[in-house]
C-alpha positions in Angstrom: 0.0 0.0 0.0 1.5 3.4 -1.0 2.4 5.5 2.0 3.0 9.3 2.2 3.6 11.4 5.2 3.2 14.8 6.4 5.6 16.0 9.1 5.8 19.4 10.8 8.1 20.8 13.5 7.9 23.6 15.9 10.7 25.8 17.2 12.3 23.4 19.7 11.3 20.2 18.0 13.7 18.2 15.7 12.3 17.8 12.3 15.1 15.4 11.4 13.9 13.0 14.1 10.4 13.0 12.7 11.7 12.5 9.1 13.9 9.6 10.3 10.9 7.9 12.0 8.8 8.3 8.9 11.6 7.1 6.6 12.1 4.0 8.8 8.3 3.3 8.5 8.7 3.0 4.7 7.2 6.3 3.6 8.0 7.2 0.0 7.4 11.0 0.1 7.7 13.5 2.9 5.9 16.8 3.2 7.3 19.0 6.0 5.9 22.3 7.3 8.7 23.9 9.3 6.6 26.6 11.0 3.9 26.0 13.6 1.3 28.0 15.3 -2.4 28.5 15.4 -2.4 31.1 12.7 0.4 29.7 10.5 -0.6 28.4 7.0 0.4 24.8 6.4 1.2 24.7 2.6 2.9 21.3 2.7 -0.1 19.8 4.5 -2.3 21.2 1.7 0.1 19.8 -0.9 0.1 16.4 0.8 -3.7 16.2 0.9 -3.8 17.2 -2.8 -1.1 14.5 -3.6 -2.9 11.6 -1.8 -5.1 9.3 -3.8 -7.5 6.5 -2.9 -5.7 3.5 -1.5 -2.8 5.6 -0.1 -2.1 5.8 3.6 -1.0 9.1 5.2 1.6 8.5 8.0 2.4 11.0 10.6 4.9 10.8 13.5 2.3 11.7 16.1 -1.3 12.8 16.3 -0.3 16.3 17.5 1.8 16.7 14.3 -1.4 16.5 12.2 -4.3 18.1 14.0 -4.3 21.2 16.1 -7.3 20.0 18.2 -9.3 16.8 18.6 -12.0 18.3 16.5 -9.5 19.3 13.8 -8.0 15.8 13.8 -11.3 14.0 13.6 -12.4 16.3 10.7 -9.3 15.8 8.7 -9.1 12.0 9.3 -12.8 11.8 8.4 -12.1 13.6 5.1 -9.3 11.1 4.4 -11.6 8.2 5.0 -14.2 9.7 2.6 -11.5 9.8 0.0 -10.6 6.1 0.8 -7.2 7.2 2.2 -5.8 5.5 5.3 -4.3 7.3 8.3 -1.5 6.1 10.5 0.2 7.7 13.5 3.5 6.1 14.5 3.8 7.3 18.1 0.3 6.2 19.1 0.4 3.1 16.9 -3.0 4.1 15.4 -3.8 2.8 11.9 -7.3 3.4 10.4 -6.7 0.7 7.8 -7.2 -1.8 10.6 -10.5 -2.6 12.4 -9.0 -1.6 15.7 -7.8 1.8 14.3 -11.2 2.5 12.8 -12.8 1.7 16.2 -10.5 4.1 18.0 -11.3 6.9 15.6 -15.0 6.1 15.9 -14.6 6.7 19.7 -12.6 9.9 19.1 -15.4 11.1 16.8 -18.2 10.6 19.4 -17.2 13.3 21.9 -15.6 15.6 19.3 -19.0 17.2 18.4 -18.9 18.9 21.8 -15.2 19.9 21.6 -14.3 23.3 20.2 
């Protein structure tokens, strides 16, 4: 199954460490946003989403590298699922291409409607 990843780093975090983990996981393309913040644009994330196709799996080093909030995370992973794209977080060992991973995201999705 083709895998792509999106990594982003903040001021004190090591982007190289994230890239090493994603490369070790077998990802064939890396999209890295080097700035972080609530108001920062994430052009590489947008490019990654545009690049992904049905049957691909998006791999991230950790959930907090992908979504800015639980609601944001659930929304983006839901959109990936609608496009038939898998999602995998290495740190949390969460993979939505497996029944267990889909169950975990179903549980995440339940309370997210009340999370701002």
